[in-house]
C-alpha positions in Angstrom: -125.7 60.3 -15.9 -123.4 62.1 -13.4 -120.3 63.8 -14.5 -117.5 64.2 -12.0 -115.4 62.2 -9.6 -116.5 60.0 -6.9 -115.2 60.2 -3.3 -113.4 56.9 -3.8 -111.6 58.2 -6.9 -110.5 61.4 -5.1 -109.1 59.4 -2.1 -107.2 57.1 -4.4 -105.6 60.0 -6.3 -104.7 61.8 -3.1 -103.2 58.6 -1.7 -101.0 58.1 -4.8 -99.8 61.7 -4.5 -99.0 61.2 -0.8 -97.1 58.0 -1.5 -95.0 59.7 -4.3 -94.3 62.6 -2.0 -93.1 60.3 0.8 -90.6 58.7 -1.5 -89.5 61.8 -3.6 -89.2 64.4 -0.9 -86.1 63.0 0.8 -84.4 62.4 -2.5 -85.1 66.0 -3.6 -83.9 67.4 -0.3 -80.7 65.4 -0.4 -80.0 66.5 -3.9 -80.6 70.1 -2.9 -78.2 69.9 0.1 -75.5 68.4 -2.1 -76.0 71.2 -4.6 -75.6 73.8 -1.8 -72.4 72.0 -0.7 -71.0 72.1 -4.2 -71.9 75.8 -4.6 -70.3 76.6 -1.2 -67.1 74.8 -2.3 -67.1 76.8 -5.6 -67.5 80.0 -3.7 -64.7 79.2 -1.2 -62.3 78.2 -4.0 -63.1 81.4 -5.9 -62.5 83.5 -2.8 -59.2 81.8 -2.0 -58.1 82.4 -5.6 -59.2 86.0 -5.3 -57.1 86.6 -2.2 -54.1 84.8 -3.7 -54.4 86.9 -7.0 -54.6 90.1 -5.0 -51.4 89.1 -3.2 -49.6 88.0 -6.3 -50.6 91.2 -8.1 -49.4 93.2 -5.1 -52.6 95.0 -4.8 -51.8 97.9 -2.4 -48.4 96.2 -1.9 -49.9 94.0 0.8 -50.6 90.5 2.0 -54.1 89.2 1.5 -55.9 86.4 3.2 -59.1 84.6 3.9 -60.7 84.2 7.3 -63.6 81.8 8.0 -66.1 82.5 10.7 -69.2 80.4 11.6 -71.2 82.0 8.8 -68.9 84.2 6.7 -65.9 84.1 4.5 -63.9 87.3 4.8 -61.2 88.4 2.4 -58.9 90.7 4.3 -55.8 92.8 3.6 -52.9 92.4 6.0 -50.3 90.0 7.4 -53.0 88.4 9.6 -56.7 88.7 10.4 -55.9 90.4 13.7 -53.6 92.9 12.0 -55.8 93.6 9.0 -57.0 96.8 7.5 -60.7 96.6 8.6 -61.9 99.0 5.9 -60.7 96.6 3.2 -62.7 93.6 4.5 -65.0 91.9 2.0 -67.5 89.5 3.6 -69.5 86.7 2.0 -72.0 84.6 3.8 -72.5 80.8 3.4 -75.4 78.5 4.4 -75.5 77.5 8.1 -76.2 73.9 6.9 -72.5 73.6 5.9 -69.9 72.6 8.4 -66.4 73.9 7.9 -63.3 72.4 9.6 -59.6 72.7 9.1 -57.9 76.0 8.4 -59.8 79.1 9.6 -57.2 81.6 8.4 -54.9 81.6 5.4 -52.6 84.4 4.3 -50.9 84.8 0.9 -47.6 86.6 0.5 -47.3 89.5 -1.9 -45.7 88.8 -5.3 -45.2 85.0 -4.6 -48.6 84.0 -3.4 -47.0 81.6 -0.9 -49.6 80.4 1.6 -49.2 80.6 5.4 -50.2 78.2 6.8 -50.8 75.4 4.3 -53.3 72.7 5.0 -56.9 71.6 4.3 -60.3 73.1 4.6 -63.1 70.5 4.8 -66.7 71.2 4.0 -69.5 68.9 4.9 -73.3 68.7 5.2 -74.7 69.2 8.6 -77.0 66.2 8.2 -76.2 62.5 7.8 -77.1 60.8 4.6 -76.7 57.5 2.9 -73.6 58.4 0.9 -71.1 60.2 3.2 -68.4 60.4 0.4 -70.6 62.9 -1.5 -71.3 64.9 1.7 -67.6 66.0 2.3 -65.4 68.2 0.1 -61.7 68.9 0.8 -59.8 72.0 -0.4 -56.1 71.7 -0.1 -53.7 74.7 -0.1 -50.1 73.7 -0.4 -47.0 75.7 0.8 -46.8 77.5 -2.6 -50.4 78.6 -2.4 -51.7 76.2 -5.0 -55.3 75.4 -4.4 -56.5 71.8 -5.1 -60.1 70.7 -4.8 
């Protein structure tokens, strides 16, 4: 009496595992990408609020803003990114799989937190998926500096 698995049994088990992987891998990757998008949105909203709070609290008596590059969010101190105090820059990276469009620079006024300019920042996944509505997030900053997401 042999104890163990036959070659046929091993091939069947490997086949079942391969079929499950074929179906579950895309679902898992899509879920992961949406989680990354959500975390990036949370990070961007937090940084916008941080810049606005610094301006409202008149930290160093200055304007504060957020500048978006291809792979970084930068909180800066000054009336614009080009006129900023470079030593005060704080940079945060975000995943390259996230596409960002809309406002690239927003500045909040001291004491009032009024935003200039107002508008929308859109985040989206770099890949197409079956449900595009979940692959795009909009963050709206109105004239008063209120952040809606």
